[in-house]
N, C-alpha and C positions, 0 to 999 in steps of 0.2 A: 503493498499501498507505497502511495505517495510520502501519506503524511506522514508514517511513522520511519520511511527513509530520510526523508526532511528534520525532522527530529532527532531521531541519534545521529547522521551526519552533522548537525548539530550540535548536540552536545559535545562529543566526542571531540568536533572542534575547539569548543571555549573549555572543554579540561584539558586536549594536547599545551593549551594556552593560557594556563593557570587562571582562567577568568572565573569558571565556578570550583568550586571541588565536591565530594561525595556528600557534606551536609545539605549545599547549595543543590545538589542536584533535581528532585523534586520542584524547587520552586521554579530553576530553568525549562524544566519540561513542560510543565502548567505553562510558561510563559511562552514557550515557542507555540506549542500545542494552539492556542487561544491567538497567536499570532499568523498562523497559516492558516485555520480557521477562518479568522477576521478575513484576508487579503484573498481566498478563494472565493468566500461568500460574496462578498462583495464585487468580487471580476465579476460571477456569473451574474447576480443582482445588476449589476451596471449596463450587461449585455443585453440583456435578456430587456430591461427597460429600453434602451437603444432599438431595439425589435420593433419590442410594442409601444413606442413613440409616450412615452410616460417619463422620459429620464428624467423632466424637474421635477416633476413631483413625490418620484421614488428618491431623489438626490434630500429633496426640502426632508420629506418621512423621513427620511435615513436620519440625517443630522439632525433634526429633530427628535426624536423619539432615543437619539443615541445620547443625547446629551444630559434629556431629564432622566433616564434609564442610569444615568450616571452617578447622580443623586439619591433615585430611590430605589435604584439594585433589585430586588424581586426574585423570585424562585427561574434557576433555568433547567433546561431539558434535558433528561439523564441520559439519554441514547442522543447521537450524531445526527442519527435519522431524521428525531424530531425534531431537531434546531435547525437546521436546511426545509422541513415543513413547513416550520413558522414565520423561519424569516420568508421564506417565498410567497406565503401569506400576507404576513407585513410588508414588505416592498416592492409585492409586485400585483397580487391581489388589488390590494388597499390601494394602490395610485390606480390602478385601472378602473377600479369603482369609482373614485372622486373623479378622474377624466371624464368617467360618459354618463355620472347619474349625482343631482344634484340633491341631495342631501337635505332634509324639512327645517328646517330653522327650529321647531318644537324638539326636532331629536336632536341637534343641536347644543343649546342651549341648554335640556336635560340632562346629556352627557359636560357639558363642561361645570355642573351643578354636582354632578355625582363622581367627578373625575377627583373636584378639588376637595371633597369631602372625602374620598375617598385618603386623599395624599396628606389629609388634617389626620385622620384614624390611623393607618399603616404604613407609611412614609417614613424614614424608611424600611425596606424588609430586607430581610439579611437573609445567606444560606448557612447550611451546616459549613461549608469547606470556606466560607467567608464571613464569619460572625462581627457584629458591627459591635465589639465590646466597649468602647468610649461613649459615656453617654453623651457626654459636648458634642463627638463627633455625630451623633443621631440626631442633637438638634438642628447642628448645622444643617446637615445634606438637607432637614424636612424644610425648613429655615428657605432653603434657596431654591428646593423644586419648588416647593408653595409661591416663591417669588416668579421663580421662569416660567412659571405657567400664568402669572396673573396678567407678566409682561406681551406675555404670547396673544395671552385672548383680547389683552385690551388693544394689542396693533391689530388682530384683527377687525375689530369692529372701527377702531380708529380708519385703516386703508378701506375696510368694507368688502373685504377680499372675499368672498364666499370660497374659495378654496383653501384658503389658509385656515379657516374656518373648519372646513370639513377635514384636514388635516390633523389640526389639535386637538378635534373629537375623534380622528382616529387613535392617535398615540395617547388621549388620554384613558379611553375603554381597555387599549394594550397594557400599558400602565397600571389601569385600575383592577386587572386580569390577575396580573405578575405580582402585586402586590397585595392583594387577595388575599386572607388565612381559609377560604374554601377551597382555593386553588391546591395551596402549601395539600392542605386534606384528601383534596381528590388523588391528587398524585402521591398521599405518604410519605412529604418532607416535613423533617421540625421547622412550626416556627419560631419567632423569635429567639434562634438558635445561643445571646447574648447573655441569656437568665445563669446559661452553664457557665460563665464565666464570673472572674473579677474583674472589674476594670480598671 
């Protein structure tokens, strides 16, 4: 598999050049796997977006969702195939819908209210592999995510841009699903993992 070849060769190179030792190997391996997944998925997604002529919508969704997710965190797919399905749905199917279908205003306003409420209640949501142990960091992340989404919503009304409103609706729905305790329960993932650690 190309991913394994890339990760193993990169790790060997880093170890041979004394960049990482055996204690750091796990961290470097995780980082390399994440980088590989990010670049391969980005390439496929952007290529499909060009073919489907949704490049502008895809780039905007990718950028805004990635920034928001960087502060709200949330559940991750347990298998690579699930990650591919989710990524293609989020960055290809959703922008395609936005381009060819206009969301009702009531739906947009409802997602804005529910999405912000979910942020207030559950952001940021950590994972077992990345517990948010620091209470201060959790508070900062919540504040930044709420500030960011408030600015985006305000901007969408200021510019009176329907597509931007729809993109914000989509990312709020997706983000709400990712941070909701019910999602963690459905996929049998532990929630609020920081409780098991001392800050």
